[in-house]
C-alpha positions as CSV (number, residue, x, y, z in Angstrom):
1,X,-25.5,30.9,214.0
2,X,-29.0,31.8,214.1
3,X,-31.6,30.0,211.8
4,X,-31.9,32.6,209.2
5,X,-28.1,33.0,208.9
6,X,-27.8,29.3,208.5
7,X,-30.6,29.3,205.9
8,X,-28.7,32.0,204.0
9,X,-25.5,30.0,204.2
10,X,-26.8,27.0,202.9
11,X,-28.7,28.6,200.1
12,X,-25.4,30.2,199.1
13,X,-23.5,27.1,199.3
14,X,-26.2,25.2,197.3
15,X,-26.4,27.9,194.6
16,X,-22.5,28.1,194.4
17,X,-22.3,24.3,193.7
18,X,-25.1,24.5,191.3
19,X,-23.1,27.1,189.4
20,X,-20.0,25.2,189.4
21,X,-21.9,22.3,187.9
22,X,-23.5,24.4,185.1
23,X,-20.1,26.0,184.4
24,X,-18.4,22.5,184.3
25,X,-20.9,21.1,182.1
26,X,-20.6,24.1,179.8
27,X,-16.8,23.6,179.8
28,X,-17.4,20.0,179.0
29,X,-19.6,20.6,176.1
30,X,-17.2,23.3,174.6
31,X,-14.1,20.9,175.3
32,X,-12.5,23.7,177.5
33,X,-9.8,22.5,179.9
34,X,-10.9,21.7,183.5
35,X,-14.5,21.0,182.7
36,X,-14.3,17.8,184.6
37,X,-12.5,19.2,187.5
38,X,-15.3,21.8,187.9
39,X,-18.0,19.3,187.7
40,X,-16.5,17.1,190.3
41,X,-15.8,20.0,192.7
42,X,-19.3,21.1,192.1
43,X,-20.9,17.7,192.6
44,X,-18.8,17.0,195.8
45,X,-19.8,20.5,197.3
46,X,-23.4,19.8,196.5
47,X,-23.3,16.4,198.2
48,X,-21.6,17.7,201.5
49,X,-23.9,20.7,201.5
50,X,-27.0,18.7,200.8
51,X,-26.0,16.2,203.6
52,X,-25.4,19.1,206.2
53,X,-28.7,20.5,205.3
54,X,-30.6,17.3,205.6
55,X,-29.1,16.6,209.2
56,X,-29.8,20.1,210.1
57,X,-33.5,19.8,208.9
58,X,-34.0,16.5,210.8
59,X,-32.7,18.0,213.9
60,X,-35.3,20.9,213.7
61,X,-38.1,18.4,212.9
62,X,-37.0,16.3,215.9
63,X,-37.2,19.6,218.1
64,X,-40.5,20.6,216.9
65,X,-42.1,17.1,217.2
66,X,-40.8,17.1,220.8
67,X,-42.9,20.2,221.6
68,X,-40.4,22.8,221.5
69,X,-41.6,26.0,219.9
70,X,-38.2,27.8,219.0
71,X,-35.8,25.6,216.7
72,X,-33.1,28.2,216.9
73,X,-31.1,27.0,219.8
């Protein structure tokens, strides 16, 4: 995957997890069923996505500090 594709995918995953968290919070406030489940899934997805994003960005920073100009590979 190229860097721009990965950026788009990470953005999509983070936005989807944020949407799940907001919908879950709304469900909890309105006492609808499955509010807790939506919150849990949203937080877990955000945690996993953020962890992957942090490790990917650390890898890019290490490559740039090493003198390489193209972090796509």
